[in-house]
N, C-alpha and C positions, 0 to 999 in steps of 0.2 A: 320091474323097477329094482334099480340099482340098491343094494343094502346101504349103500352109505349114505342115502338120505335120511335114514333112522337116527343118524350120529347128531345130526345140526338142529338146535332148535333157533338159534339167533342169527345164522347166515344162510342163503339158498344155495343148497346144492344143485348145481344146474348141468354138470357132466353128462353128456349122452354118450355111451359106448358105441352106440351104431355109428353116431357122425364121427366119433375119435377114431373109429376103424377104419373109414373111409380114408384117413388121413396118415395111415400108419406108414412110417417110414420118413415122413415129411415133417420135421421138428419144427419147421418155420410156420407152416400152417398150424400145427399144433400148440405154437405159441399163441398165434394170433386168436384162435380158438378160446385158450385159456384166457387170455387177456380180456375177450370180449365178454365171457360168461363173469369173469370177475367184475369186470367193468358195470355189469347190469343190476348190482347190488350195490346200493348207496351205501350200506352199513360197511361194505369191504372198500371201496374207495369212492371218492366223489369224482365228478366230471373234471379230467384234465389232470387226475391227482395220481401220484404214483406211477411206477414204470415197471415193465417186465422185459425178460430177456431168454434167449437161450443161446448155446454154443454149439456149432456144428463143424463137420470137416468139409472142404470145399477144395477144389482144384484151383491153384493160382493161374490168372489168365496168363501171364508171362512165363511163367518158370513150368508151369503145369504140375509143379509138385502138390501135394496134400498139405494144407495149412488150415490152423484153427481159425474159425469167424465167429465173432460175437454179433448176434441180432438182438437191438435193444431198441425200445420205443425211442423216437426221435424227440428233439425239441418242440414243446408246446402241444403235443399229439395228447389223445386220450385213449384210455386201454379199452373202455366200452365201445368205440367206435374204430378201433385201431384195423387197418389194412397193411398189406405189404408196404405200400407208397409210404407209410408212416414210419417204417423200421428204419434205421441206421446200421449198415451191415460193415463191421471193422475187423480188421486183423488184431488178433488176440495179443500176438508176440509183439507186435509193433505199440500196442496200447502199455503192454507193461514195461517197455522198453522204455517209455517214457519217464520212468520213475529215476532212470541214470541223468536226467536233464533238468529235473524238477529242483527249483531253488529255495523252495521253501512257501510257509502257507502265505507269506505276504505277497506273493507272486502267483497267487491259484488263478487268478484270470487270464493270464498269458497260456497257462495250459489248454484252454478251451479252444483256442486256435489252431493248436498241434493236434486235435483230435481229428481235423481233415486229411491230415498227413497219413493216418491209419486207417482210411476206408478202404474198403474192398469192394464193395456195391457201388457202382458209380451213380447209380439212380437213389441213392441213401437220403431221408430225410437228414437234416442238419443234426449231429449229435448234440444231445442235452448235457447240460453241466453234472447230471447224475451217470453219465457214463462210465466213469472208474469206479464208482460204487459195484457195478457190475463186474467189471474188467479183473479185479483183483481176488475175486472170490472164485473159485476153482469149480464150481457146480454147473451142470450142464443147463438146468432151468432155474431161474432166481424171478422172485417176485418183490419188488418193492411196494407195499401198500400202506394208506392212510386210513385204516378203520378206526371208528369212533372208540370201539371199545380199547384198541392197543393203545392209541393216543393219550386216553383215559389216564391209563397207568403211565404212560411215559411222561406226561405233563403233570404228574402228580408228586409231591414232596418225598414221599417213599417211595418212588417209582423203581428204583434200582433195588431195593429190598423186596419189594413184591415182585418182581421179574424174577429174582434169584429164588424166592419160596416158592410162587404159584408154578412155575415150570419146571422146580429141581434141579436148577443149573444147567437146564436144557437149551434155555434162551439166554444169550449175553447181554450185556449192556454196554453201549457205547456214550457217553455224555454228549449233550447238544454240541453241535459245530455246524454250522452254516455248510450246505453241501457243496463237494467239490474234488481236487486232488487228494488232499490230506484226509479227508473223511474215507476215500477210497482205501487208503493205507491202513486207517484205524480200523476199518472192518475186517481187512486181513491179518491185521496184529491180534484182534477178539478172537478171530477162529484159529489162530495158531496156539494162542493162549487156553483156549478152551476145545480141545479136539473133540470131534463126535456132535457137538451140538446142532439143533434143528433150526436155528434162526439167530436174530441179532434185535434188539430194540434199541432204537435210536431215541436217546432222550429229548421229549419235547417233540418229537418228528413223526416216527412211523415205526415200519417192522419191515425186516429184511427174512423172507424165508425161502426154500429152496428143496430141490429134490433132483434125481437123477433122470427122472423122465418128466413129460408135461403134467401127465397123472398125478404122480408122487407129488409134485409141487404145489399142485392145486389142492390136493388134499392136506398137505401140509399147513398151505396158508390158512385154508378153513378151521382145520384142528385147533391152530392158535388162537385164530380169533374167535372161535367158539369157547374156548377155556376163559379167555378174558371177558367175554360177554357174560358168561355164566357167574364168573366171579362177581362183576359189578352189579348182576343182577341180584345175586345172593345179600348184597350190603346196602341196597337203595331202601332208606328209611331205616336201617338197622340201628344206627346211633343216633341220628337225628331226623328230623321232617327232611325230604328232599328238598334242596336248595332254600331249609330254613322253614318250609312251610309257607302257606299262602297268605299274601299281605294284601293283594288287591283280588275281589271276584271279578271272573270274566262276563261280560255281557252275553246273551244268549246269541247262539250263531248266527240269525238271522238280522238281530240288531249289530253284531260284528261288522257283518258284511255290509250293511247300510251306511255306519259310520265311517269305515274305511273306504267305500266309495266316495263318500262326500267329500273326506279331508284329503284324498291321494292327489286328485289336480293341484290342491295348494302346496302339498308337500312337493310335488313334481316341481312346480315353478320355482320355488324356493332353492331345491336341489340342482335347477339347472342355471344357477346364476352365472356359469361360464359357460358352460356347454348343455345343449338339451340332452334332457336324460328319459330312459323308458324305465318304467317300473314293474314291480312284482309286489304281491301280498301274500301273505302266509300266516294262518292262524291254527295250526297243526298243534296236538295235543302238548307235545314237548316246548314248542314256544310259548304256549299258554303258560306251562306251568314254570316256566322262568322268567317271563317279564312280567308275571303276578305275584313273584316271591318275595322274601324278607331278604335275600342275598343278591337282588338283582342291582340295588346300588352298589354292592362290593365287588362283584365279579364283572359288571358290565365294563367299567373303567379300565379295569386290569388288562385287559384285550386278550386277542386269541394268541395259540401257541403255536400251532404248526404254520411253518409257512405258506404253505398252499391256501390255508384260511384266509390269513390278513391280507396276501397279495390280492385276493378279490373281495373282501370287506372292508378294508381299513383296519389299522390295529384296534379299534374300538368303536361302537354305536353311538349315534344321538338318542337318548331316553327321553321322551316328550313327557313334559311335565302339566298335561291337562287331563282332568277327568274322561275316563271312558265313555260316559254318559253326557258330554257335554252337548249342548244344543247347536246342532250343525245346520240350523235353517238357512244360516246365512254364514258359509265356511268362511267368508273374507274376513269378518268381524273377528276372527283368532290371528289373521295374519300379522299383526303387528307383533304381537306375543310370539308368534313362531319364528319370525324375523329375527328376534331378540335370541332365541335359543339357537337357530342357525347360525347367527354371527359369532355367538360364544364359541360354537363349535370350529367354525374357520378359525378363530385367534387361536384357540388351542392346538389345532392342527399345524398353524404356522409356528406356534412356539415351540410344538415337537421338532417340524422341521430344522428352524434354526438352532436349536440346542444342539441336534444332534448330526447336522451336516458336517461334509468334507470339503477340503478346498476345490476337488474334482467332481463333486455331487451334481447330478442332474440338476434344474431348476425345479422349484415346488410346483406339484401338480396340483390339480382342481382340490381345494381344501374343504368341499362340501361333504358330507357323510354320505357313505354307500348303503349303510344300515340304519334305520330307525325304527326304535322299539317303542310301541303305545301298549302301557299296560293296560290289559282289560280287553283288549281290541286285536293286537296282533304285529306283526312285522312287515315293514315295507323295505324294499332294495331299491335303489335307483343306479343306472349303469347305462352305457352308451348304446347298448341293443338288448332285446328281450332276453336271448340267451345267456348274457353276461348277467342282467339282472337276476333272472331264475338261478343261476349257478351261484352267484353270490348269496342270495337266499339259501341255498342249498347248504353252500360252506359255512355260513352263519350256524345253520341249525347242527350242523357237525360240531361246529364249536360248543355249542350249547350241549350237545351230549358228551363232549369231552369234559367240559366244566361239571357237569352233572354227575360224571363217573369219578373223576378225581376227586369231588368233592366227597363222595359217598365212601371212598376207601383211604382217603388221606386229605390232603388238601391242594386245591389247586395252585399251579404255577405258572403263570404267564413267561413269555420270553421278556429279558431286559429290553428297555425301549431303545437302547444302543444298536442291539442285535437285531431289534425288529427294523428299524430305520436302515441299517445296512444292507438287509434284505430288500426292504422296498425300493431303495434308490440304488441296489446294485448296478454298477454300469452295465453288467451282462444283461440285465433285466430291462435297462432303460432301451439297449440295442435290440432286444426282442421287440419291444414296443415300437421302435422306430422301423422294423422290418415288417409291420402290421399291413395289410394293403390299404391302400386309399378308400375311404368311406364313399358310399355310392351316394347320388343326390338326394335319395329321401330318406338315407340312413338317420336314424333318431327320431323318426316322426311316425305318427301313428294317425290312419285315415280308416273312417267310417264309410260305406259306401252302400248305399240302399239300394234293394233290389237286384243284388249282384250274383245272385247262382247262377246267372247265363246272361247272354247276350252281351251288350254294351256294359253293364257293370261288372261282369265276370273279366271282360276283356282290359277294363280299368283296374281291377284287383289284382290281376297277373302282371301288368306293365309294373304297377306300384311296388309289389313284392319285388320283382325282378329289379327296381332300382333302390331296393334298401328299404322300403317303407314296412311296418306293421300294419297288416289290414285286417279291419273286421268288416266280413262279408254277411249278408244279412238279405233275407227274402221271406215272404209270408208262405212260401211253400215249403214246408218241413221237410218233405221228402226229397225236393229239389236241391233243397239246402243240405241235406246230407250226403246227396251224391258227389256235391261239389267239395264240402269237406273232405271226403275220403278221396278226391282226385287231388286237391289241395295238399293234403297230409304226405300223400307218396311223393309229389312233386316236390314241395318245399320244406316238410317237417311242422312240429308242432308250435314253435314258437312264433312263427311270422303271420299266421293267420288265425282269427278267430271266429267262428260262425256263431250267428245269433239269429235266432227266428224273430221278426220283426213286422208287425202290421203299423205303419206310419199314421194310421187313423186312430190308433188305440193308445192313449195317454198311458196306461198300464204297461203295455208292450213297449213303449218307448221307453220308459222309467226303467225297467228291467234290462234292456239293451245297454243302457248308458251306465247302469252300474255295473253289468258284466265288463263293458270296456275298461271302466275305471279300475276294476278288481284286476283286470288281466294286465294292462299295460299302465294305468296310472294316469290316463288322461287322452286327449286327442288334439290333433294339430289341423286335421283335413276333414272336411265333411262334404262327400259328394251325394247330393240327391240327385237319384238315377230311378228310383222305384215310380213306377207308371203302369198305365192301362189305355188302350185306346177304344174308341167305340165310334163308327163310321155309320152315319145314318143320314138320311135327307132330313131337312130342319123341320120338317112337319111331323117326323117319324119319332122324334126324339121325345123320351121321357122324362119327366122329374126326377127319376130314378138314374138315369143316364146321366144326367146333368150332376148331380149331386154327388155321385160316384166319381165322375171325373174330377170335379173342383176338390172335392175331399182328398182323394189321394195324390194328385198333382201339387194343388195348389196349397191347400191346408197342411197336407203333408210334409211338402217344402220347408212351410212357416214353421210347423211343430218341430221338424227334426234339426233346424238351423237354430231356431232358440234354446232348445235343449242343448246344442252343441256350443252355442255361444256362452252359455253359464259357467261351461268348462273351460273354455278359451280365455274367459276373463280371469276365472280364479289363476290360472297359470300365468297370466298377464306378460306370454311373450307372443301375441298375435297368432296368426293362423289363417287357412284358407278355406272358403266355402266355394265350391264348385257346383252351378245346376246344370245338368242336362236336360235341355229343354227340347227345341225343335225347329226346324225351319218353318213350320206352320205358326211359329209366333210372329212371322214376318208375312207370310203369304198367305192370302184368301184363296181357299179351294173348296170344291163342291163336297157335299155330305161331311162336312167336318168342323160344323159350328161349334158344338161343344167343346172338342178336342182342342179346335184352334183357339177357342177363347180361354181355355185354362193355360195352355201353352203361353197366351200373350200375356196372361195375368203372372205366372211363373217369370217370365223374362223382365217383367216390369216390377215386380217385388225384388227381385235381384239387384235393379239398379238403386230402388229404395233402400235395401239393406247396406250395399256400397255405401251410400251416401251417410247412413247413421253409423256404420260399425268402422269406418275409416280410422278415426281417433284412436280406436283400440289395435290398429295395426291388423285388423280382419278383412283380408281382402274377400271381394264377392265378385266372381266373374262366371260367364255363361259359355258353353258349348252347344251349337245348334247342328245336331245330326240331321240326315234325311235318307229314308229309304236304307236304313241298315235292317237286312234282312237274317242275315247270318246268326243261327241259334237264338232267335228272338221269340218272346212271348208274344210280344206286341202282333204277330200274325196269326196268331191262334183266335177261336171266339170270332170267327165270322169276318175281321177285319180285312184280311185279303181279298176275300171273295167281295167286299163290298166296294175296297179301292178298286180294283178290277173293273167292277161294273161301272163306276164311276168314270173311268177311263175309257170304257168300251172295250174292252180287251179281256183276253183269258187270264186267270190267276197263273199259269206257267210262263206267262209273257211277262209278268210285273218285273222280275230282275233285269229283263234286257230293256224295258221299258224307262225304268229309273236311270239306267245307265244312259241311255241314249239321249235323254231329255236335259243331260248335265252338259256344261261347256266343254269339260275334259273326257266326255264318254266313258266315264269309270263308275264301277259299283263302288260303295263306301262299305269297309269294312269295319267290324269291331275294334280291329288294331288301330285303325285311322282316328277313330273317336278316343281312344284309349291315349295315343301321341299326344293329340291336343290338349286332353286332360293333365297329361304330365308336363307338359308345355307351362302349362300355369300355375303347376304347385312346384315346377323342379328349380326355382330361384331364379331362373332367367328372367322371369316377367313381376320380380318383387315389387316393382311400382306401378304394377297394373292392377286397377280394380274398376268395378262397374263396367268391365268391358264385355263383349261377345266375340266369339270365333265361330264361323259356319264351317260346318266339314259336310259338304253336300256334293261336291264334285263340280261345284261351279253351276248355282242358279241365278240367273241375273235377277227374277222377280224377288229373291231374297237379298239381293244387296241391300244394306242400309242406306238409308237416305232420309 
């Protein structure tokens, strides 16, 4: 074990000498490695926060002369997941030569365009606004990080004094200034005035550290953060209780989860008054300590200090004024009062915009809160997708840590509102937003698909994820679900799917699933009833058990899941989709199929009845009727295939060809065909369609509606 691991109690030492040795001599690879392990610890920097760089000597492709090149994280990247494609490679001499044409701080923005004239690597990511902050420092390896502990000192009233005393003059101080070319010059000036220092603290913002090698830079960064963290730890509760002590008691964990899940859809609906949002819920110890404290009323309205925080969280949160143990048997009973709280927040945000805007400021963005705090329960965040809402939650927790630390050693100082506005509505930030890729058809939508660990359900789940949705994958078979979860994690990552074991015939299982969905995503938009079984027997061979099992899973299951989902859809109040995967057997009478066919016919007519009743709520209910989808399907297990083959007088191995040949198109139906049909109904192309059905069976004349 590396002896350095013993030095750190507040950050994770992750450097692996063996891995690093494999990269020896390749400074860019070592930069990426260092960046990734720094970004793996949220105490060091959060998703998308900070940037790292190294300088190397390369052959100029035109002159063949040796030139110095700086490799730095490009615009919009994340050091924790950084790859070579996320770096900008620029000529150092050209970057530094820009000083000769810099016209002053009022012309900051024009310098960003000039960075492109300094690019060495033509495959570079667009250079970020922080590029000059690295360029004017002479060190081979540089880290600019946003550790909570360092920002707590940087955002305190006595931050400069604490920095000087804590590091005995080895960390210089540069007062708050918006990132840009001038700040880069100020960093160089701080270094010139303080030769031999090991880093620079940026007031209210973050930390710069460096080293001659990637490892030395890494150790330097960790040591500085460790010192700051230990200093804060020594002072928590020393002069006064943390955050002034507890004002509100937390509900027990299970009750917090229940209350949060019940209220989340109402909050999601209100937070989505302009555009639909996806939610995240957090009730960690640090969250509860803050939202339950006496200081909440003082600190929450002050807003966050670090630009990376409030760009994702808005300058301040909405604090709910409702008791934690409020009776939520009817969450809609609170909607009128909550609407008033949301409207007051929107008006405050509009006032903030009008008071601080400039003649060329972009138009006001969505005035709804991103962060919502419920004392005694937890923190909600709402944003355009799951990753963005999760990251917003994480950043606000960072901000809580900053306030906690600053208040322990001094007093917290937030950014002046004009400074905050100038960053939030910075024209360069607006340009970055405008460059974001176009949203996919199912972006901002959350889909529950029953029976989706395989076969048709899995095909629909993957199609919906690929089209931008967050998908809840469910199955009664926990082992099969675990396999699908592992596969989806590898393919799509943790944010866009949730695996939940669900028995659609068990009310408690359904209640737990709906709670998990609301806690993970804040609500639901699409319900796909796909769970099912099949039993093929002659009429006289069917048992009561067969009959009850088929109707319980197919009919009652569709009813129960839809009813639970509709309750959430109504609380959100922006409509939604219910899609029932039925069968051609709902329309066609075949041999040895009486119970299954009856259940499928009931599913089909229930769908029509639901459409008729739910239309005024803008809830569309439609049906897809597949036929003979054999691919990766459980339906062919348990003797079904053998019984169907026997009914048709053929061998089991002949079933796929038999089913294909009986169609008008002579085609086998795949899971992807059903997934495409499901997508068509929910994609927005058929928003005026409800109570309808679509046969996807290769063309079976007996199934033609008539």
